C-alpha positions as CSV (number, residue, x, y, z in Angstrom):
1,X,37.8,-11.4,-15.2
2,X,35.2,-10.8,-12.3
3,X,35.3,-10.8,-8.7
4,X,32.3,-11.2,-6.3
5,X,33.0,-11.0,-2.6
6,X,31.3,-13.0,0.4
7,X,31.8,-11.7,4.0
8,X,32.8,-14.8,6.2
9,X,34.2,-13.0,9.8
10,X,33.8,-9.7,11.3
11,X,35.6,-9.1,14.4
12,X,34.8,-6.2,16.6
13,X,34.3,-4.9,20.1
14,X,31.8,-2.0,20.9
15,X,32.8,1.4,22.0
16,X,33.3,1.9,25.8
17,X,30.7,3.8,26.5
18,X,27.0,3.4,28.3
19,X,24.1,2.6,25.9
20,X,26.4,1.8,23.1
21,X,24.0,-1.6,22.7
22,X,20.7,-2.6,22.2
23,X,18.7,-6.1,22.0
24,X,15.1,-6.2,20.4
25,X,12.9,-8.8,20.8
26,X,13.9,-10.4,17.5
27,X,17.0,-11.6,18.7
28,X,18.8,-8.8,16.9
29,X,21.1,-6.8,19.0
30,X,23.0,-3.5,17.7
31,X,25.8,-1.9,18.5
32,X,28.2,1.1,17.7
33,X,31.9,0.2,16.8
34,X,33.9,2.8,16.2
35,X,32.3,5.1,13.8
36,X,30.4,2.1,12.4
37,X,26.7,0.8,13.4
38,X,26.7,-3.2,13.6
39,X,23.5,-5.3,13.6
40,X,24.0,-8.8,15.5
41,X,21.6,-11.4,14.4
42,X,21.9,-13.9,17.6
43,X,19.6,-16.0,15.4
44,X,22.3,-17.1,13.1
45,X,24.5,-20.4,12.9
46,X,27.2,-21.4,10.7
47,X,27.9,-18.0,9.0
48,X,29.2,-14.3,9.9
49,X,26.0,-13.0,12.1
50,X,27.2,-9.4,11.9
51,X,26.2,-6.6,9.3
52,X,28.5,-3.3,9.3
53,X,26.5,-0.4,8.3
54,X,29.3,2.8,7.5
55,X,27.6,6.0,7.8
56,X,28.6,8.0,10.8
57,X,32.0,10.4,10.3
58,X,32.9,10.1,13.9
59,X,32.6,7.6,17.0
60,X,29.1,6.4,17.7
61,X,27.5,7.4,20.9
62,X,24.7,5.7,21.5
63,X,22.2,3.4,19.6
64,X,18.4,2.7,20.5
65,X,15.8,0.5,18.8
66,X,12.5,2.0,18.0
67,X,9.5,0.3,18.9
68,X,5.8,0.5,17.6
69,X,2.9,0.5,19.8
70,X,2.1,-3.3,18.3
71,X,5.4,-4.5,19.4
72,X,7.2,-4.1,16.2
73,X,10.5,-3.0,15.7
74,X,11.9,-2.1,12.1
75,X,13.8,1.0,13.0
76,X,16.7,2.1,15.3
77,X,18.4,5.4,16.3
78,X,22.1,6.2,16.4
79,X,24.1,9.2,17.3
80,X,27.8,10.1,17.0
81,X,30.6,12.4,18.0
82,X,30.1,14.2,14.0
83,X,27.4,16.4,15.4
84,X,24.5,14.4,14.2
85,X,22.1,11.4,14.5
86,X,20.7,9.2,12.0
87,X,17.3,7.3,11.5
88,X,17.9,3.8,10.3
89,X,14.9,1.7,8.6
90,X,14.4,-1.7,7.0
91,X,13.7,-1.1,3.6
92,X,13.5,-4.6,1.4
93,X,15.9,-6.5,3.6
94,X,18.8,-3.8,3.9
95,X,19.3,-1.5,6.9
96,X,20.1,2.3,5.5
97,X,20.1,5.9,7.4
98,X,16.8,7.4,5.8
99,X,16.9,10.5,7.6
100,X,20.2,12.6,9.0
101,X,19.4,14.8,12.2
102,X,22.3,17.9,11.5
103,X,22.3,21.0,13.3
104,X,24.0,20.6,16.7
105,X,27.1,22.2,17.0
106,X,28.9,19.6,18.9
107,X,28.9,15.5,19.5
108,X,25.5,14.1,20.3
109,X,26.2,11.6,23.4
110,X,22.3,10.4,23.8
111,X,19.1,9.5,21.5
112,X,16.1,8.4,22.2
113,X,13.0,8.2,20.3
114,X,9.0,7.6,20.5
115,X,6.3,7.0,17.8
116,X,3.4,9.2,18.8
117,X,0.4,8.0,16.8
118,X,2.4,7.8,13.1
119,X,4.8,10.3,14.0
120,X,8.4,9.8,15.3
121,X,9.7,12.0,17.9
122,X,13.4,11.5,18.6
123,X,15.3,13.4,20.9
124,X,19.0,14.0,20.9
125,X,21.2,15.4,23.7
126,X,24.7,17.0,22.5
127,X,27.7,18.4,24.5
128,X,26.9,21.8,23.2
129,X,24.6,21.8,26.4
130,X,21.3,21.5,24.2
131,X,18.4,18.9,23.9
132,X,16.8,18.9,20.2
133,X,13.3,17.7,19.4
134,X,13.0,16.2,16.1
135,X,9.6,15.2,14.3
136,X,9.0,12.6,11.2
137,X,6.0,13.3,9.6
138,X,4.9,12.2,6.5
139,X,8.7,11.2,6.0
140,X,9.8,14.3,6.1
141,X,11.9,15.3,9.5
142,X,12.2,18.5,10.9
143,X,13.6,20.2,14.1
144,X,10.5,20.8,16.5
145,X,12.4,22.4,19.4
146,X,15.6,23.4,21.0
147,X,15.7,22.8,24.5
148,X,18.5,25.1,26.1
149,X,20.3,23.3,29.2
150,X,22.4,26.8,29.8
151,X,25.9,25.5,30.6
152,X,24.4,21.9,31.6
153,X,25.0,18.7,30.1
154,X,22.6,15.7,29.5
155,X,24.2,12.5,30.6
156,X,21.4,10.5,29.2
157,X,17.7,10.8,28.3
158,X,14.6,9.0,27.9
159,X,11.1,9.5,26.6
160,X,7.9,7.5,27.4
161,X,4.2,8.0,26.1
162,X,2.2,8.8,29.4
163,X,-1.1,6.8,29.6
164,X,-4.5,8.6,29.6
165,X,-3.3,11.1,27.5
166,X,-1.1,9.5,24.9
167,X,1.7,12.2,24.9
168,X,5.0,12.0,25.6
169,X,6.9,13.1,29.0
170,X,10.6,13.6,28.4
171,X,13.3,12.5,31.2
172,X,16.6,14.4,31.1
173,X,19.5,13.5,33.5
174,X,21.8,16.5,34.0
175,X,25.3,16.7,35.5
176,X,23.5,18.3,38.2
177,X,22.5,14.5,39.8
178,X,18.8,15.5,39.1
179,X,16.3,14.0,36.6
180,X,14.7,16.9,34.9
181,X,10.8,16.2,33.3
182,X,9.4,18.2,30.0
183,X,6.4,17.8,28.8
184,X,5.3,19.6,25.4
185,X,2.5,22.0,26.1
186,X,3.0,24.0,23.5
187,X,6.4,23.6,23.6
188,X,8.5,21.7,25.6
189,X,9.3,23.1,29.1
190,X,10.7,21.7,32.5
191,X,7.3,20.8,34.4
192,X,9.3,18.9,37.5
193,X,12.9,17.8,39.3
194,X,13.6,14.5,40.4
195,X,16.0,15.2,43.7
196,X,17.7,12.3,45.5
197,X,20.8,10.6,43.6
198,X,24.2,12.1,45.1
199,X,26.2,11.7,41.8
200,X,25.4,11.3,38.1
201,X,22.7,9.5,36.7
202,X,23.9,7.3,33.8
203,X,20.5,5.1,33.2
204,X,17.1,5.6,32.9
205,X,13.9,3.5,32.0
206,X,10.1,3.6,32.2
207,X,7.6,0.9,32.1
208,X,3.8,1.4,32.4
209,X,2.5,-0.3,35.8
210,X,-1.3,0.7,34.7
211,X,-4.0,2.8,33.0
212,X,-2.5,5.7,35.0
213,X,0.9,4.9,36.5
214,X,4.2,4.5,34.9
215,X,7.6,3.5,36.8
216,X,10.8,5.7,36.2
217,X,14.0,3.5,37.3
218,X,17.3,5.7,37.2
219,X,20.8,4.2,38.1
220,X,23.6,6.7,39.1
221,X,27.0,6.8,40.0
222,X,26.1,7.1,43.9
223,X,25.9,3.2,43.4
224,X,22.1,3.5,43.8
225,X,18.9,2.8,42.1
226,X,15.7,4.7,42.7
227,X,12.7,3.8,41.6
228,X,10.0,6.7,41.0
229,X,6.2,6.4,40.7
230,X,4.5,8.6,38.7
231,X,0.6,8.7,38.5
232,X,-2.4,10.6,37.9
233,X,-2.9,12.7,40.7
234,X,-5.6,11.2,43.3
235,X,-6.9,13.3,46.7
236,X,-6.4,11.1,49.7
237,X,-6.9,11.2,52.8
238,X,-4.8,8.6,54.2
239,X,-3.8,8.5,57.8
240,X,-0.5,7.2,59.1
241,X,2.6,7.1,57.7
242,X,2.8,8.6,54.2
243,X,5.5,8.6,51.1
244,X,6.3,12.2,50.4
245,X,4.3,12.9,47.2
246,X,5.1,16.0,45.0
247,X,2.6,17.1,42.1
248,X,3.1,18.7,38.4
249,X,1.2,19.7,35.4
250,X,1.4,18.0,32.3
251,X,-0.7,18.1,29.5
252,X,-3.9,19.9,31.6
253,X,-3.7,17.1,34.1
254,X,-2.3,16.8,37.3
255,X,0.6,14.1,38.0
256,X,2.2,13.2,41.5
257,X,5.5,11.4,42.0
258,X,7.0,9.6,44.6
259,X,9.8,7.9,45.6
260,X,8.7,4.0,45.7
261,X,12.2,2.2,46.1
262,X,16.1,2.6,46.5
263,X,18.0,-0.5,45.4
264,X,21.3,-0.7,46.9
265,X,23.1,-4.0,46.0
266,X,26.0,-2.6,43.5
267,X,29.1,-1.6,44.9
268,X,30.3,0.5,41.9
269,X,29.0,3.0,39.7
270,X,25.7,1.8,37.9
271,X,25.5,2.7,34.5
272,X,22.6,0.2,32.9
273,X,19.5,-0.5,33.8
274,X,16.2,-1.8,32.0
275,X,12.8,-2.9,32.5
276,X,11.3,-6.1,31.8
277,X,7.4,-6.5,31.6
278,X,5.7,-9.9,31.5
279,X,1.9,-10.3,31.3
280,X,0.5,-13.9,32.2
281,X,-3.0,-14.7,33.5
282,X,-2.1,-13.7,37.3
283,X,-1.6,-10.6,35.5
284,X,1.9,-8.3,35.0
285,X,5.4,-9.3,36.5
286,X,8.1,-6.9,36.3
287,X,12.0,-7.6,36.4
288,X,14.8,-4.5,36.6
289,X,18.2,-5.5,35.0
290,X,20.9,-3.1,36.5
291,X,24.8,-3.2,35.4
292,X,27.6,-1.7,37.3
293,X,31.2,-1.2,37.2
294,X,31.5,-3.5,40.1
295,X,31.5,-6.3,37.3
296,X,28.1,-7.6,37.7
297,X,24.6,-7.7,36.3
298,X,21.8,-8.0,39.1
299,X,17.8,-9.1,38.0
300,X,15.6,-7.5,40.2
301,X,11.9,-9.2,41.2
302,X,9.0,-7.6,43.5
303,X,7.9,-9.7,46.1
304,X,6.8,-7.4,48.7
305,X,9.7,-5.7,48.6
306,X,12.4,-5.5,45.7
307,X,14.9,-8.1,46.0
308,X,17.9,-9.5,43.9
309,X,16.7,-12.9,42.3
310,X,19.9,-13.3,39.8
311,X,23.6,-12.0,40.3
312,X,25.7,-12.7,37.0
313,X,29.1,-11.3,35.9
314,X,32.3,-10.9,38.2
315,X,34.5,-10.6,34.9
316,X,38.0,-11.8,36.3
317,X,41.5,-10.5,34.8
318,X,41.9,-7.2,34.1
319,X,38.1,-6.2,33.4
320,X,36.5,-3.3,34.9
321,X,33.0,-4.1,35.0
322,X,30.0,-3.3,32.8
323,X,29.1,-0.2,31.1
324,X,25.5,-1.8,30.0
325,X,23.0,-4.6,30.1
326,X,19.9,-5.3,28.2
327,X,17.3,-8.2,28.1
328,X,17.0,-10.7,25.4
329,X,14.6,-13.9,25.0
330,X,15.3,-15.9,28.0
331,X,18.8,-14.3,28.2
332,X,20.6,-11.2,29.3
333,X,23.4,-9.0,27.9
334,X,26.3,-7.0,29.1
335,X,28.5,-5.1,27.5
336,X,31.8,-4.6,29.6
337,X,34.5,-2.0,29.7
338,X,37.2,-3.3,27.5
339,X,34.0,-3.3,24.9
340,X,33.3,-7.0,25.2
341,X,30.1,-8.3,24.9
342,X,28.5,-11.0,27.2
343,X,25.4,-12.9,27.2
344,X,24.2,-15.1,29.6
345,X,21.3,-17.8,28.8
346,X,18.5,-19.2,31.2
347,X,19.0,-23.2,31.3
348,X,15.4,-24.0,32.2
349,X,16.0,-27.6,32.9
350,X,18.2,-26.5,35.9
351,X,17.0,-22.5,36.3
352,X,20.4,-21.3,36.1
353,X,22.3,-18.8,33.7
354,X,25.2,-20.0,31.8
355,X,27.5,-17.9,29.5
356,X,26.9,-18.2,25.9
357,X,28.9,-18.2,22.8
358,X,29.0,-14.6,21.5
359,X,31.1,-12.1,18.9
360,X,33.8,-10.1,20.2
361,X,37.1,-8.1,18.7
362,X,39.8,-5.3,19.6
363,X,38.3,-2.1,21.0
364,X,41.4,0.1,19.5
365,X,43.3,0.2,16.0
366,X,44.0,-3.2,14.5
367,X,47.7,-2.5,13.7
368,X,48.7,-6.0,11.8
369,X,47.5,-9.4,11.2
370,X,49.0,-12.7,10.1
371,X,48.2,-16.3,8.6
372,X,49.3,-19.1,10.4
373,X,51.3,-20.9,7.3
374,X,48.4,-23.4,6.2
375,X,46.1,-20.7,7.3
376,X,44.2,-22.8,9.8
377,X,44.2,-19.6,12.2
378,X,44.9,-15.9,12.0
379,X,46.6,-13.5,14.5
380,X,46.0,-10.0,15.3
381,X,47.6,-7.5,17.5
382,X,46.1,-3.9,18.4
383,X,46.6,-0.8,20.3
384,X,44.4,-2.3,23.0
385,X,47.1,-3.9,24.3
386,X,46.1,-7.4,23.1
387,X,47.3,-10.3,20.7
388,X,44.1,-12.1,19.4
389,X,43.9,-16.0,17.8
390,X,41.0,-16.4,15.9
391,X,39.9,-19.8,13.8
392,X,36.9,-21.5,12.5
393,X,34.9,-23.0,15.3
394,X,33.1,-26.3,13.5
395,X,29.5,-26.7,15.2
396,X,28.8,-30.5,16.2
397,X,25.0,-29.7,15.1
398,X,26.2,-29.6,11.3
399,X,25.2,-26.0,10.7
400,X,28.4,-24.7,9.4
401,X,31.7,-22.9,10.4
402,X,31.5,-19.7,12.1
403,X,35.0,-17.9,12.9
404,X,35.8,-16.9,16.7
405,X,38.2,-15.7,19.2
406,X,39.6,-18.7,20.5
407,X,42.3,-17.8,22.5
408,X,44.6,-13.9,23.6
409,X,47.9,-15.6,23.7
410,X,49.3,-12.2,25.0
411,X,47.6,-8.9,27.4
412,X,50.4,-6.5,27.0
413,X,51.2,-3.4,29.2
414,X,52.1,-1.7,25.8
415,X,50.2,-0.8,22.7
416,X,51.1,-3.6,20.0
417,X,52.3,-2.7,16.4
418,X,53.4,-6.0,14.5
419,X,53.3,-9.7,14.7
420,X,54.9,-12.9,12.8
421,X,54.6,-16.3,13.3
422,X,57.4,-19.1,13.4
423,X,55.5,-22.0,13.3
424,X,53.1,-21.9,15.7
425,X,55.3,-19.4,17.6
426,X,54.4,-15.8,17.8
427,X,56.9,-13.0,17.8
428,X,55.4,-9.5,18.8
429,X,56.3,-6.1,18.7
430,X,55.1,-3.2,20.5
431,X,56.0,0.3,21.7
432,X,58.9,-0.9,23.7
433,X,62.6,-1.7,22.5
434,X,61.8,-5.7,23.2
435,X,60.5,-8.3,21.0
436,X,58.8,-11.0,22.9
437,X,58.4,-15.0,21.6
438,X,55.3,-16.7,22.8
439,X,55.0,-20.8,22.6
440,X,51.7,-22.4,22.2
441,X,50.7,-24.2,25.5
442,X,49.5,-28.0,25.6
443,X,45.7,-26.9,26.7
444,X,45.5,-24.4,23.7
445,X,46.9,-27.3,21.3
446,X,44.0,-29.5,22.5
447,X,41.3,-26.8,22.6
448,X,42.2,-26.2,19.4
449,X,41.7,-29.3,18.3
450,X,38.2,-30.1,20.0
451,X,36.7,-26.2,18.7
452,X,38.2,-26.5,14.9
453,X,38.9,-30.4,14.6
454,X,42.5,-29.4,13.4
455,X,45.2,-30.6,14.5
456,X,48.4,-28.3,14.5
457,X,51.9,-29.9,14.2
458,X,54.4,-27.5,15.8
459,X,58.2,-28.1,15.8
460,X,59.0,-27.6,19.3
461,X,56.8,-30.0,21.8
462,X,54.9,-27.6,24.1
463,X,55.7,-28.8,27.4
464,X,53.9,-25.9,29.4
465,X,50.0,-26.4,30.6
466,X,49.5,-22.5,29.8
467,X,50.8,-19.0,31.6
468,X,50.0,-16.7,33.8
469,X,51.0,-13.0,34.9
470,X,52.4,-12.8,38.4
471,X,50.9,-10.0,40.4
472,X,54.2,-8.2,40.1
473,X,55.5,-9.3,36.6
474,X,54.9,-8.2,33.2
475,X,55.6,-11.3,31.3
476,X,53.7,-14.4,30.9
477,X,54.8,-17.1,32.9
478,X,54.7,-20.7,31.8
479,X,52.6,-23.1,33.9
480,X,52.9,-26.7,34.3
481,X,51.1,-29.4,35.1
482,X,50.7,-29.8,38.9
483,X,51.7,-26.5,39.6
484,X,48.8,-25.4,41.2
485,X,48.2,-28.3,43.2
486,X,51.6,-28.0,44.7
487,X,51.0,-24.3,45.4
488,X,47.8,-24.8,47.4
489,X,46.9,-21.0,47.8
490,X,44.2,-19.2,45.5
491,X,47.0,-18.6,43.2
492,X,46.6,-15.1,42.6
493,X,44.0,-15.3,39.7
494,X,46.2,-18.3,38.2
495,X,45.4,-20.1,35.3
496,X,43.1,-23.0,35.4
497,X,43.4,-25.6,32.7
498,X,39.7,-25.7,30.6
499,X,38.5,-28.3,28.4
500,X,36.7,-26.2,25.6
501,X,34.4,-27.7,22.6
502,X,33.3,-24.1,21.8
503,X,35.0,-20.7,21.7
504,X,35.7,-19.4,25.0
505,X,34.0,-16.5,26.8
506,X,35.5,-13.6,27.6
507,X,36.7,-14.4,31.2
508,X,37.9,-17.5,29.9
509,X,40.3,-15.3,26.8
510,X,41.3,-12.7,29.6
511,X,42.2,-15.5,32.5
512,X,43.1,-19.0,30.6
513,X,44.5,-18.4,27.5
514,X,47.4,-16.9,27.5
515,X,50.6,-18.3,25.9
516,X,54.2,-18.2,27.9
517,X,56.9,-15.9,26.7
518,X,59.8,-17.9,25.8
519,X,62.5,-15.1,24.8
520,X,63.1,-11.8,25.0
521,X,65.0,-10.1,22.2
522,X,67.1,-7.1,22.9
523,X,68.9,-4.8,20.5
524,X,66.7,-2.1,19.1
525,X,67.3,1.8,20.6
526,X,63.7,3.0,20.1
527,X,60.0,1.5,20.2
528,X,59.7,-1.3,17.9
529,X,57.5,-0.7,14.8
530,X,57.5,-4.0,12.4
531,X,59.0,-7.7,12.3
532,X,58.4,-10.1,9.8
533,X,59.6,-14.1,9.9
534,X,60.9,-16.1,6.7
535,X,58.6,-19.1,5.3
536,X,61.9,-21.5,6.2
537,X,61.2,-20.6,9.8
538,X,64.9,-19.9,10.2
539,X,65.0,-15.9,10.6
540,X,63.2,-13.2,12.1
541,X,63.9,-9.7,10.9
542,X,62.8,-6.5,12.9
543,X,63.0,-2.7,12.7
544,X,62.4,0.3,15.2
545,X,61.2,3.5,15.2
546,X,64.0,5.9,14.1
547,X,65.5,9.6,12.8
548,X,68.6,8.2,12.3
549,X,70.6,5.3,9.9
550,X,72.1,3.6,13.1
551,X,68.4,3.2,14.6
552,X,66.8,2.4,11.4
553,X,68.9,-0.8,10.8
554,X,67.2,-3.8,10.4
555,X,68.1,-6.5,12.8
556,X,68.1,-10.2,11.8
557,X,67.4,-12.9,14.6
558,X,68.0,-16.6,14.1
559,X,65.1,-19.1,15.6
560,X,67.2,-21.6,16.5
561,X,68.9,-19.5,19.0
562,X,67.0,-16.7,19.3
563,X,70.6,-14.5,19.0
564,X,71.0,-11.4,17.0
565,X,73.0,-12.4,13.7
566,X,72.9,-9.1,11.6
567,X,72.2,-5.5,11.4
568,X,71.3,-4.4,7.9
569,X,72.1,-1.0,7.5
570,X,70.4,1.2,4.6
571,X,67.5,3.4,5.6
572,X,68.0,6.7,7.3
573,X,64.0,7.0,8.9
574,X,61.7,4.3,10.5
575,X,61.2,1.2,8.4
576,X,57.5,1.0,7.6
577,X,57.2,-2.7,6.7
578,X,59.4,-5.5,6.4
579,X,58.7,-8.7,4.0
580,X,60.6,-12.0,3.3
581,X,60.1,-13.4,-0.1
582,X,58.1,-17.0,-0.4
583,X,61.4,-18.7,-0.9
584,X,62.8,-16.9,2.2
585,X,66.2,-15.8,0.0
586,X,65.2,-12.1,-0.3
587,X,64.2,-9.6,2.3
588,X,62.3,-6.4,1.1
589,X,62.4,-3.0,3.6
590,X,60.5,-0.2,2.9
591,X,60.8,3.3,4.7
592,X,59.7,6.5,5.8
593,X,62.8,7.8,3.4
594,X,61.0,7.0,0.5
595,X,63.3,4.4,-0.3
596,X,62.8,0.6,-0.7
597,X,66.0,-1.7,-0.2
598,X,66.3,-5.5,-1.6
599,X,68.6,-8.1,0.6
600,X,69.7,-10.9,-1.0
601,X,70.4,-13.8,1.4
602,X,73.9,-15.3,0.7
603,X,74.4,-18.6,-0.5
604,X,74.7,-21.6,2.5
605,X,74.2,-18.9,5.6
606,X,71.8,-16.7,7.3
607,X,73.4,-13.4,6.4
608,X,72.4,-11.0,3.7
609,X,73.6,-8.4,1.6
610,X,72.2,-5.4,-0.3
611,X,71.0,-6.3,-4.1
612,X,69.2,-3.4,-4.9
613,X,67.9,0.1,-3.6
614,X,66.0,3.3,-4.7
615,X,67.5,6.5,-4.4
616,X,66.9,10.4,-5.4
617,X,66.9,9.2,-9.1
618,X,64.8,6.3,-9.4
619,X,62.5,6.3,-6.7
620,X,59.4,6.9,-8.4
621,X,57.8,7.3,-4.4
622,X,57.9,11.2,-3.3
623,X,55.8,10.3,-0.3
624,X,56.3,7.6,2.7
625,X,56.1,4.4,1.6
626,X,54.0,2.4,3.8
627,X,53.3,-0.9,2.6
628,X,55.2,-3.5,0.4
629,X,54.5,-7.4,-0.9
630,X,55.6,-10.1,-2.8
631,X,54.0,-12.0,-5.2
632,X,53.6,-15.8,-4.8
633,X,56.5,-16.1,-7.4
634,X,59.2,-14.0,-5.7
635,X,59.9,-12.6,-8.8
636,X,57.5,-9.8,-8.5
637,X,57.1,-7.3,-5.6
638,X,54.9,-4.2,-4.8
639,X,55.5,-1.1,-2.9
640,X,52.8,1.6,-2.2
641,X,53.2,5.0,-0.5
642,X,51.7,7.8,1.0
643,X,50.5,9.7,-2.2
644,X,48.4,6.8,-3.7
645,X,51.0,5.1,-6.0
646,X,51.6,1.4,-6.2
647,X,54.3,0.3,-8.2
648,X,55.5,-2.9,-9.4
649,X,59.2,-3.7,-9.2
650,X,60.7,-6.8,-11.0
651,X,64.0,-8.5,-11.9
652,X,65.6,-8.1,-15.2
653,X,68.1,-9.4,-17.4
654,X,70.2,-6.6,-17.7
655,X,72.3,-5.1,-15.2
656,X,72.1,-1.1,-14.6
657,X,74.9,0.9,-13.6
658,X,72.4,2.8,-10.9
659,X,70.9,1.4,-7.4
660,X,68.5,-0.7,-8.6
661,X,71.1,-2.9,-10.2
662,X,69.4,-5.5,-12.5
663,X,65.7,-4.5,-11.3
664,X,63.4,-2.2,-12.5
665,X,59.8,-1.2,-12.8
666,X,57.1,-3.3,-14.5
667,X,54.7,-1.3,-16.5
668,X,53.1,2.1,-15.0
669,X,52.5,2.8,-11.2
670,X,48.8,2.5,-10.1
671,X,47.9,5.9,-9.1
672,X,44.6,5.7,-6.7
673,X,43.4,9.6,-6.2
674,X,43.0,11.3,-3.1
675,X,43.9,8.3,-0.8
676,X,47.1,7.2,0.1
677,X,47.5,3.5,0.0
678,X,48.7,1.8,3.1
679,X,48.4,-2.0,2.7
680,X,49.2,-4.2,-0.3
681,X,48.6,-8.3,-0.8
682,X,49.4,-10.5,-4.1
683,X,46.4,-13.3,-4.6
684,X,48.3,-16.5,-4.3
685,X,48.0,-17.4,-8.0
686,X,50.7,-18.3,-10.6
687,X,49.0,-17.6,-13.8
688,X,47.8,-14.2,-13.1
689,X,48.4,-10.9,-11.0
690,X,45.6,-10.1,-8.5
691,X,46.7,-7.7,-6.4
692,X,44.4,-6.1,-2.9
693,X,44.9,-2.7,-2.1
694,X,44.0,-1.1,1.0
695,X,43.3,2.9,1.5
696,X,43.6,5.5,4.4
697,X,40.0,6.1,3.3
698,X,38.9,2.0,4.5
699,X,38.0,1.2,1.1
700,X,39.8,-2.3,-0.1
701,X,40.1,-2.3,-4.2
702,X,41.1,-5.7,-6.2
703,X,43.2,-4.8,-9.1
704,X,44.7,-7.4,-11.8
705,X,47.7,-6.4,-13.2
706,X,49.4,-7.5,-16.6
707,X,52.0,-4.3,-17.2
708,X,48.3,-2.4,-16.9
709,X,46.2,-2.1,-14.2
710,X,42.2,-3.1,-14.1
711,X,39.6,-2.8,-11.4
712,X,37.9,-6.1,-10.6
713,X,36.2,-4.8,-7.7
714,X,35.9,-2.3,-4.7
715,X,34.8,-3.2,-1.2
716,X,32.6,0.2,0.2
717,X,33.4,1.0,3.6
718,X,30.5,-1.2,5.2
719,X,32.1,-3.8,3.3
720,X,35.9,-3.2,4.1
721,X,36.9,-0.4,6.4
722,X,35.6,2.9,7.4
723,X,38.9,4.0,8.6
724,X,42.7,3.3,7.2
725,X,43.6,-0.5,6.4
726,X,46.4,-1.2,7.9
727,X,47.1,-4.6,6.7
728,X,46.0,-7.3,4.2
729,X,46.7,-10.6,3.6
730,X,45.7,-13.7,1.7
731,X,45.1,-16.9,3.1
732,X,48.2,-19.0,1.7
733,X,48.0,-22.2,0.0
734,X,44.5,-22.0,-1.2
735,X,43.6,-25.3,-3.0
736,X,40.9,-23.2,-5.7
737,X,42.3,-20.6,-7.6
738,X,38.7,-19.5,-8.0
739,X,37.9,-19.0,-4.6
740,X,40.5,-17.0,-2.3
741,X,40.2,-15.7,1.1
742,X,41.2,-11.9,2.3
743,X,41.7,-11.0,5.5
744,X,42.1,-7.5,6.8
745,X,42.4,-5.0,9.9
746,X,42.2,-1.5,9.9
747,X,42.0,1.5,12.3
748,X,38.5,0.9,12.7
749,X,39.3,-2.0,15.2
750,X,38.1,-4.3,13.0
751,X,39.3,-7.4,11.8
752,X,37.8,-8.8,8.6
753,X,37.8,-11.9,7.0
754,X,36.3,-12.0,3.2
755,X,36.2,-15.1,0.4
756,X,36.9,-13.5,-3.1
757,X,35.2,-15.8,-6.4
758,X,37.3,-15.3,-9.5
759,X,35.6,-15.7,-12.5
760,X,37.9,-15.8,-15.8
């Protein structure tokens, strides 16, 4: 048996820091997502446009494209909190880290690079109060110089090749509110300091103006952008009012600096700034793109004076503005405080900027995922306090299906930890003592059909149009058709029905795709930890954090009335996962107390009794049991633990005197070396047992089991996850046994869907 894997969907937000996103002229967006680097090809339609590159061992802090003199772009830079930076090159169509820059004693926060003739010069700044200069010559990278900042910190840096001498000038914005200029005259040394900003400078960019002049734009937390003109010094005897001009020496030439303009238009900290130069028959024109925490992006143009020509943004809901922005081809991109990407494209016919469909995802660890019973959508919950619903978008142009986030049912005040589905209804658990139940509103049902071409058959009629969160409320309140019209006020960020034919933008997701909360389920004494729903839709089981048997009890809820009907007492510590059997007749629980317990449903009722459990004499697992899963036939289940063991258990014809009763271990346990097993899922196959195993190192392994284990395929950190795999679930009701769909989520913020092709 052989297994091959094809990537279907990758969902992840960018890291929440400035300069984490860059967009080149070929339409490739590169961004940092947790410890990985992601390349987003905006030219691709009808399939997953993301390529994930796992290299760094800690959070990526900045990425930058590298441009050669001819404008080509086949390399980029990344830097990370793991104290290193990397040069990435496109070799035979594959991106790989060709140089790793190691030497800083603390996290590297910003990076920039320029080509000087055929050599690449890279500048890295770190929390260790140094800027390091690296040179790649003949494919060998060496440390050229360490620039000490004493106790200062470099917040951002930029380098530019000076005209006339073709040598680099380095600009460093330090935590003294000033921009320091360095030149390489027998070693880099400070040649000038630009003074004027009253708060930290967070963005720098430079553009060539003519053969002897460059323009530096500096963006600051004082809300202003300053434009500095740096040109080869000429003695003039002009009369009248003169702008103050200062000079410095660099590369045996005298250069003058003067403040050309101060741009005031933002009301919040300005983080991003980028020049765009267009050359046409009339000469060169310049535009400047800036982004701010005031929730706007501005394009500035020179018309006698610098004026604001375009303003976009004003993200609604709980957004807190933009960390950065980049120019694309007839498009602009902003990345938001919540890790979201926003693209506006210019509609040339009406000369308006319109929001475009863009990838996105969670910006904190994803704790749980669930397929809808027929696999029409996938739900995920994360530590970013959101519940997100992912589904395939069927494009009208026939280019294929693309998965996107199509709804955000819940934006919560607590970190979410688990989710389950009862028909189309969501049951979510967070770090609070309450389970919450959400019903899909009519507006979602209508939009889902338009976007995916599939109709959802929900057991309950959706009577509400949508949902909103009142100013002083914590729960999603149902909004009914006509509510807004009756109120007559501005509705306090109220839900507005939207007709969608394509996946919604971040603004729409945050504001207009909430689901109404229908029930709160009280009963647990501590924060919720896990939840599961029975396939027959009649029961929900939940468990909370616990250090005692009383609080480790599993609570059963009946979905007709949403009333608590039973407490199942067995474990003494936190139950880590719950799983109903495919026929809903059994409930399996695993716990930190290293035990698993199997509960059997009493015939003709919704009550359960203990059918079997492990104890110290027969438990096999010696560490925390993290996860469990049922085979599709319901006769076999698996448990997996911190010490890397996966055990398959089955019912036998022999009743023993031990706590296992008529259950026993099948074959030998699988032992995954040097890893904890944190996620399990059985493929929906009846003739052979195929098991997906996720580990705390982020890799996913596919095994076949027939009393012995055989490794069929291993997905590495770039194909799977680079931090702990939290959940694995195969898509249910797969019609083709040779084509399986596996969803996974992890602490690295990723939700991923892959198709597994099986050759017998």
